[in-house]
C-alpha positions in Angstrom: 116.3 90.7 93.0 114.0 89.0 95.5 110.4 89.4 96.5 111.4 91.6 99.4 113.1 94.1 97.1 110.0 94.1 94.9 108.0 95.0 97.9 110.2 97.9 98.5 109.9 99.1 94.9 106.1 98.8 95.1 106.0 101.1 98.2 108.4 103.5 96.5 106.3 103.4 93.3 103.1 104.2 95.2 104.6 107.2 97.0 106.3 108.6 93.8 103.1 108.0 91.8 101.1 109.9 94.4 103.5 112.8 94.2 103.7 112.8 90.4 100.0 112.5 89.9 99.5 115.4 92.3 102.0 117.5 90.5 100.2 116.8 87.2 97.0 117.8 88.8 95.5 114.3 88.3 95.2 113.7 92.1 94.2 116.6 94.3 96.1 116.8 97.6 92.9 116.2 99.5 91.6 113.3 97.3 91.0 109.9 98.6 93.2 108.2 96.0 96.2 110.5 96.9 96.0 109.6 100.6 95.5 105.8 99.8 98.6 105.8 97.7 100.5 107.6 100.4 99.1 105.4 103.2 99.8 102.0 101.5 103.2 103.1 100.1 104.4 104.5 103.3 103.4 101.5 105.4 104.9 99.1 102.9 108.2 101.1 103.1 107.9 101.1 107.0 107.9 97.3 107.0 110.8 97.3 104.5 112.8 99.7 106.7 111.9 97.6 109.8 113.3 94.4 108.2 116.4 96.3 107.1 116.9 97.7 110.6 116.9 101.2 109.2 115.4 103.2 112.1 115.5 106.7 110.6 113.8 105.5 107.4 111.3 103.5 109.5 110.3 106.6 111.5 110.0 108.7 108.4 107.7 106.3 106.6 105.7 105.4 109.7 104.9 109.1 110.4 104.2 109.7 106.7 101.8 106.8 106.6 100.2 107.8 109.9 99.4 111.3 108.6 97.9 109.7 105.4 95.8 107.5 107.6 94.6 110.4 109.7 93.6 112.2 106.5 91.8 109.1 105.2 89.8 109.0 108.4 89.1 112.7 108.3 87.9 112.5 104.7 85.6 109.6 105.6 84.0 111.6 108.4 83.5 114.7 106.2 81.9 112.6 103.4 80.1 109.7 105.0 78.8 107.0 102.7 75.1 107.2 101.9 
């Protein structure tokens, strides 16, 4: 296993962790942590898919990460830092 494969496992781990923690009601589906895990995990996997040349997987992960980014920006606007 090389460093590139480890990167793929990291992205996968973040996405699956977000899902599991949400199912266990540790992360709410509108929480900052949930969207950060999804955003980072999906964009890591987008890069992984790009390098592999796997276009369907790239599109899936890019869209997933983009929705998470949108939610992060929305959360930030709803709860501005004081």
